[in-house]
N, C-alpha and C positions, 0 to 999 in steps of 0.2 A: 505455427512454428517447422522449420528443416529439417525434417527426423534427424537428418545425418550429423547436424552441427547442432551443438549446443555447450555445456561446461565440460561436458568428456572430453572435446576438441583443444581443449585447453591444459586441462587437468592432467590428459592422460602420462604426460612427459615431464610434467612439473610437479606435481603434489596439487594440495592446496594453493592458492593464489595470493598472495600479500605482495601488500604494496599502497598506491597513491595515485593522487594528480601530481606530475612534475610541469612546472612552468619555468625551463632553462630561460624565456625569453626575456623572467624577468633578473637573471643574475648576468657578470660578467661569466664570459667561457671558461675562465680558470677556474671558478667553480664548478662547473660538471665535473672533472675528473675526479673532486672530492665526493661531488654526490654519488656519483657511481661507485666511488671504495665505500663508501657508508652504505649502500643500497644491500652491496654483498654481504657484507659485515651484518645485516641486519636479516636476510635472508627472503630480501625482496627479490619477486619473479614478475612484477608486474606493474607498471605506469601507465597512466593516462595522460597522453600529451594533448596540447594545441585546439583543447577546448576555446579559448577565449583569443586563438593568433590571429585572425580573418584580419587586422592591419598591419602583422607582420608581415605576410605572407603576400597579402596584395595591397602593399603601401600605398597606391593608387588606381582608377580603375583598369584595370586590365594587366598591369604589371603583377609579375610576380618573383618572391623570393623567397625560394627551397633552399638555397642553401645553408644556413645555420640549423632547417627541420633535417636538412640531410645528415648532419653533422652529430645531431641528438639521435637519430634511431642506428647511425654505425657505431656511435657508441654504446647504446645498449645493448645492440646485437653484439659488439663483442662480448659484453659483459653479462649475456644471457642471460637477460632481463629483457622478456616481452614487453610490447608496446601494444596498449590500447590505444589505437590513431584515433582522435575527434576530428569532425569534421567543423572546422569553426565559425558554425552558421547561426549561432543562437547568439552572437551579440555583434551586428555588422560596424563598420569601422565607422567614423563620422563624414567621409567624404560621401556616404550613401547618401545618408538622413538630409548632407549638406547641399547635394546636386538633385538627389529625389526626395523632395519632402515625402510625396505620396507613400513613400516606403514606411514611415513614420506612424505609429500609431494615434487612433484616438479614443479618449475613453468615451461615456458614455454620456458626458454632458459637453461634449464637442470639442474639448483641449485636445490639441497634439501636443504627444510625449518627444520629449527630444532624447536628442543624445547626451551624451555624458556620463550614464551609468550601463546598465547592460540589457540587453531581451528587446530592445528597440526598433523592433518590426511587426509590420504588418502582414499576418498571414495569409491573405488574401491577394497580395500584391504580387502582381506581375511581375513588376520591377524587380523586388525582392526574391522571388523565386528562380528569374532569369539569373541574376549575378549567383544566390547562391550556388544553383543547379552547377554553374559555370567553373566556382573553385573548387567541388566537392569533384567533379570530371577530369579538373587536372591533379587534385590531389590522388586519387583513384588512379590515374594512368602513371603517375610518379612513381608511387610506393608498391600498386600490387608485385609480387613477388619480394619484396626487400624481406631478408630473413627474419627481423624482428618484429614486423607486423602481424600479431597474434589474432587482434579484433578491433572491430571498427565501432565507434560511439559517432551515434546519428547527434547532433546537435547537444544540447543539452535542456533539462529540466523543463519540456516544455510546457506551456501552460496560457502562452499572451492570447490576449484578447483585443480587438477591434472594433470599432463602432463608424468606422468611415465609411463614404459612398461606395468603394470598391467592394468593401466585406458587405454592404449591402447587399448590393449587385450578386452578389455571391451568394448571400443566403438567399436571394428569392431564387436563383439558378438551384440550390438544394431543397428549398422549398417546392418546386415543380415537380422538380424527381421524385418526389416524396407522396406529394397529392395530387399530381397530373394536371387539375385547374383550380379556378375559383372556387368553386363550388363546393369541393373537396375540404381546402382549406378553409373557408367560412365554417363550415360544419365543424371542422375538428378543430377548431380556434373557439369556437361560439361566439361567431361575433356578432350576434345578435343582441348578446348583452351589451349596452352602453353606447352602441350606436357605431361599433368598430367594423361594419360588413367592409370589406373591400373590393372595388369595381374595375380595378386594375391592378397586375403586379405592381407598375412603380410606384404605388401606393405605399408598398409595404417596405419598413424599413427594421433596422435593430430596431430592438428593445432601450429607444436611450431615455436619457431624465426625461420624465416626466410628471403633470402635476399629481399624481396620486396615483394608484396600484397598477401596475403593467399587466396586461391579460397574460395569467398564468401559463397558458400551452403557448404562445407564441415567446416568452421567455424558458419553458421546458425545449421548446424546438430549437433555440435560441442556442442553449449551452449542449443540445446533440450535435448542433451544426459544426460549434465551435471548438469542441474536439476532435470533428472530423475533418474540420481544415488545418488542425495541425498534422493529424494522421495521416491525410495525402501528401503534406511537406516531409514530413520523416518517410512516406514511401516513394518518395519521388528520388529521395537521398539514396535509401534503402537501394535504391532498384541500379541505380548508378554503380554502387558499391560492389553489388552482389555480381551484375553482368561483367565486371572487371576481375574481380578478387571470390568466385564463388564459392571458395573452401576455406573461406574467412567469416565466423559470423558474427554476426550484426545483433548492437545492442543500443537503445537507449534508456535511461535513467528515471525511473519514476520516483516519486518522492512521497511514498508511503499512502495514506490515507488521503489524495489529493481532490478535492472535487471538481478542478476545471476539466480534467482528462477522464473519460471513461476509459481503466484501466484493462477490461476485461476486454474490450474492443481491441486495444494495442495490443496486449499481449501476445495474440496469434501472429503479430507482425513482426516478431523479433525471434532472433536463435536463440538469445539467453534472454530472461528478466533479470534488471539490475536496479539496485535501490539507494537513493539516500535517506540517510535515517540519523537523527541528533535528537535522541532522549535528552529530557530536559533534566538535569541533575537534579533540582529543588523537588521534583514532583513524585510524591511515593506513587502515582501507579504507572511508574515510568517502565518497571520490567515486564508487568503484562502488557500498556501499549506497547511496547517494542515486539514481545511475542506476538500479540494479534498481527501487527505488521510483518514481521517476517514470516508469520502464515501465511498469510496476502500473498505473500511474493512466490510463495512454493505454491500456493492454488492461482495464483496466475501463470505459472510455468505448468501447469496440471501434474504437478507433484515431482520437477524436474527440477535437480540443481539450479540454484539462483546464485547471483552477484549483487555483495553490498559495497557499491559503488563507493560511496561517500559516509564516512565517520565521523567524528573528532576525538582526539587524543584527551583534551581538556577542552577547557569553553570556546563558546564562540563569543562572533563578536556583533549578534544580531537581537539577539534581547535584551528586552531593557538594561537588566541585570545579570552578567552572566555569570553563573556559578562554574567554579573549577570541578572538576571531577577529582576524588581522593586516589594515592597509591592504589592499583589493582581493577579500579571501575572499568577505564576502557577494556582493559583485557577481558573481564566478563562479560560487560556488551559484545565484544567481537566475539567471544566462545558462545554467550546466548544465541546468535546468528547461527554460527558454525550447526549448532544443536540442531535447529529446527529448519536446515537444507541448504543455507549457505557453503555453496564450495570457494567462495572467494571473499575475503575480508579489507576491502582498500580504506583508502583515507584523503579526508581535505587536510592539509595537502604533506606534498612532501618537505619543504621548507618552508619556515614563514614567509608573506612576504613582508617587505622593508616598507613599501607604499601602496597608495590604492587603499579601497573602501576596506578590503577585509587584513589589515596591518595586524587586528587585533585575533583574526582567527588563529584558532591552536593548529600546530603539522606538527608532523612528524619528526621533525629539526625545529626545535623551538628559535627562538631569537639569540638566545643564549649560547645555543648552538649543540654538537654532539656531546662535550662532558656532561650531561645533566641526568638527572635523573629521571627523566619524561622516557629522553632516548632511548636510556638503558634499559626501560621497560618497553620500547618498542623493541631495541635489538632482542630482550630476552622474548618476548611474546611471536617474534618473526621466526625463531630457530624453535620454541617449543611446537608449533604448525609441523613442522617437519614429521615430528613423531604422532601425527593426529590424522597424517597421510593417506592411511586406508580408510577413514572416514569418509572421503572424497568418494560422491557416485551416489553413497546410500541412502534410501529414501527414509521420511521420517513417515511411519504407518500412522494413518487415525480412523476411526470407525465413529467419528461425529466429523458431520459439518455445520457449517453457519452459514445461511445465505446471504449475502449484502449487493447490493444494487445500484449504480450510478445512477438511473433515471430515475429511479423511487427516491434518491438520495434529493437528488435536484428539486422534483417537485414536493417534497414532504416540507419543503423548507424553503417555499415560495411564502411570500411574505400575504398576510391575510388568513392564516390558518387561525384556529382554535388557539392556540398557545405555540409561541416559538420556543416553550424552554422546552419539549418534546425534540431532539435532532438524533440524526440517523446513527450520529460515529457514536455518541455518548451512550444510546443504546447497545449497540453493537458492542462496546466496550464493558457495559452492565453486565452483560447477559457470558461474554468471554471471561473475566476475572472469576468466576467459581469455577468454571471448568478448570483454568489454566491454575487455579490454587491445588487445585486436585489430583495436578499431574497427568491430565486429559489431554491428549494432542488433538486439534482443531484443523479441518481443511477449510479454507472460505473458496466459499463456490457463488457463480452468478444463479438467477432463480432456473435458468434452463439446463442446468450441470444435471448431469444422470446421476441420481443418488443414489443406485445399486451399489450394494455393500457399505454401505452408513447403516447404522443401527440406531444414531437419535440423527434427527436436521432440526437445528435450532433458528428459528426467523425472528429476530430482535425485533424487526420492522420491514414491514414489505407494505408500506403507503400505497405505491403503484404495482400492480399487479398483471401481465395479462390472463386471459381465459387460460390460454394453454400450460401456463406456468402455475397457475391458481390448479389445474387439472392432475398438475403432475405432482405437485403437492397431497393433494386428495387420494391420489392413486398410490403415492409412496406409504401414506399411513393408514390404508386402506390393507396393502399388501403386507403389513408386517413391523413396518418402520414407525421409532416413533417420533413426533413431531412435537414442538412448542413453538408458539406463534404469539408473540408480543404485542402490545395495544397500537392500535391507530392503524392496522396493516388491513391490505383487501380493502382501500378506501375507493379511489380512483381506478379508471383504466389507463392505457395508455399516451392516451388524449388528455390525461389528468380530469375527465370528467368525472362525477362523481358517482358514484355506483349506489342507484336509490335503492330503497326497501331497508331492510332494517340489516346491520354490519355483522362482521366480515362478509359481503353478499357472496363471494367467489368462493369461500372457505365456511362456509356457516355450517353447510350439511356434516364436512370433517368433524368439525371440532364441537358442533350440538349441542350449539349457543347460539344466540345472534344478540344484537345492543338496539338501542334506540336513539341514544344520548350519548355525545362525548363529553364532558365535564371537568375543567382544568380545576384543579385544587389551589384553594389560597392557603394551605396550609397544608401540615403534615396530616394522614388521614391513619386512622385507628383501622386496621383486620386480625380478622381472628382466623385459626387454622380449625378446621375440622378437630374436633378433641381439646380445645380449648386455647391454647397457647398465642399471644397476642403479636403482631408486629406491625410496625407501620410501613406505610407508600408516601410517595411525595409528588406531585407538580399533576396528577393526569388519573380521574380515574374515568368508568363507563358504564351505565348504567344498562345489565348484560342480564338476560333469563336464559337457563338451562334450556336446552334441548333435548333431553337424552344424556349430556353431560353431570357429570358429577361435580356440584360446588364443595374443591376442596380448601376454601377460604374463603371468606364472607368480609364486606365489609361493617365494623363495629361500631360504630356512630355514626352521626348527622344524616342528612335526607338519604343515604345510600344504605343505611344500619340493614342488616338481613338479607343483602343483596349480592349474588357470585362476584369473588374478587377474583379468583383462580378456578378455571373447573378442567376436568380431566373426562374426557371420551375413550370409550371403547371404539374403535374408526371401523365398524365393518361386524358382520354378525357371524363371520367364518371363524373355525378355529385359526385361524392364519393372520386373522387381522392385527391392528398394533393399536397406538393410543396417540391420541389428540389432545393437546394441551393448549390452555388459551389463558392470556394471563391479562386483565381489565385495570389493569394499573403499572407505577411503578414501584416495585417493592426495595425494602431498605436492604443494603446487601449483605445481611446474614440473613434475610428470608429468602431473597434470588438466590441465595447459596445453600437453602435446606429445599427449595422448589427443585435445583438444579441437579440436587444427590438425590430427589426421587423419580425423576427426568430418568437420570443414570442407573437407577435399579431397575427401570420399565424394560432398559434398552441395554443391561446386562454389559454395561462397560464399566471398567475400573480401570483406575490412573497406573504410572508406571514403575510404582514402588511395591515393594510385598505386598497379598494380601488386598490390594487395592487401594491401601489408605491414603487419607490425603499427608504430603509430607509435609514438615513443621511450617510454618510461617516465614514467610519470604527465603523460602526453598523453592525452587524450580527443579520440576523433575520431566524430563524429556528423554526418549529412545530415537535413537538416530539407526537404523539398522539394527545389529545387537547391540550395539553400544547404549547403555543408560548413562546421561550426563544428568549431574547435580550440580545446581546452582546456586550459591547463598547469596541472595539480595540482600539480608536482614542485616542488622546491627549488632547481631548476637552469636555465636557459633552455636550448631547446631548440629544433631547426630539423626542421623537416616538410617534407617535397617536394607540391606541389601540382598538379592536374593540368591544366597551362595559363592562360591568362590568368585572372585575377578580379579583384574590387573586394571589399575590407572593408567591410561595408555599415555598419560601427561605425565605421569613419573616413573613408571614401570613399576611402582607397589603394587604388590601383593595383598590381598585384603580376604578375609570373610567372617563377615560381622558386620555389625554399626561403624558407617563412614560419619567421623567430624568433619565438620567443616568449619573452618573460621571464616568471618565475615568477607564478603566477595571471593570465597575459593570456590573453585570450578574441580569436581574428577569426572573422567571420562569412562567408565567402568565397562570392560569387556568380560565376559564370563569366560573362565579359565578352569579346566580341570575337565 
């Protein structure tokens, strides 16, 4: 990231950012003036413009119509509303696909995907690249120096995949750069299996639809390539913008734990990390899932403040059954993101669309207009954010790190594994929830992160791990840290080749345990803590032996009865050595909570509320700087003790005792006195 550009560039003079996507091209110009007045009344200070405007700006090849966009930016500038100006390249106009059908993507079965929707481009298409960079260049030349321009938004929600011949050629080039020659590729891909040896680069194609399972390393490299190909296009647009507007930060919007794009590789290429996030109102784990994703965004930015680019005020249009949000819910979700490091809170979109595929997607101004309960909530939320301006830029301190890796995710979920019921993101959430329930802040980190300063490192699953990263985890635990490793970890190397011998081979010594069989479970499995209390596990078991580790739980039935299920190991001989835990199954939530409590005790880590006690069920507790945020996601009122006199920044009320939170209530407590 460019050190001198970031969220502080935007918030320094504006405070916390509030706004959303604005699509004035969908409305007659007389509506624009009304929009500006409503925005000012709501405290809006940032709007995203132009995300899907390519056809309006370039109605035919080579033509340019900037007049309407000039007027929009001038209106915003006069009103003191900053513009996040998008490059419109996410959705090419129909004329591009009509005249140059090779720019359209092809699926794995060889079918071309046509225009009439969005995202219809091949990331490797030279024609698409030329046309996209041409309009980006003209856009940058036109608006460099415009007083309303505050942020560049490159593309939108990158994730396109194409299997056309041009993509196959680009894939081959990428493979040559990675492996050097065909001998290196054949070795890495293990092509002696199923007679897959390649004798000419031209023989290699994308992993298209085939009679049976595709080579897993080919698939892994393909996913690496697809992420890299999109990143190369992002960089090309970004570099044009940076050359012409070096003082304007640049971003593109992630989509949480989105599988096609390796966000660790992308994040360092942005000045500001931003995210689109739409929690499911009917999901009981939505608050924890959201917290996890917000922590990921903060982790992608290496602790820096980030931007919530899109969220919804109420129901969306793209789920099979779109539940609305009750009054106060979108405010609760918005403030949750703020508590976890967001300095900007934006929505899709400002005014609900009358036509098109997203007619029924919620907005800040609904179809019924501004004189509505929903818009009144929007105005109230925008105004209250001014009272939280002092939070901007403050860190979210964490002594716990959780390791997550895209390459391991891709490799783990390849077809042909022991069980497709064990997946990376479910494991991640399962280990995150008990930390969230205890008010323990977590940093999401990649496997090659510097772990210095963390008291506890949790690795829910690291199926693929390099020797270097395994050594770093080992050194961390031997150096005094507490390490927790979940099942089916350390199984393959970066080529997706099985590490032979007893597993997890590269972590065996530090864990003081090893296994010989992975045993997916047909039903729930009974387990027993040392001391007698029973719990259940599910889905997955392993035949493991202690090699210096202490079994702290064992399987209590079936063929594994008496065998270790959870092990704890003193990771070294010196007085400063740490602790390593290994979990050879998937414990039920209550048991995983107990394991988490023991690991936190080993690490000396406590939660955000006094005495480190967990907050009441449904209440989220997180510190940002010196401000303690308490958010009640539960259906009942809850009382939470606080550590001494404090002032609620949201209301200005002073308190010196337990805080009572009605459902969906939030307090932001700064110590006082």
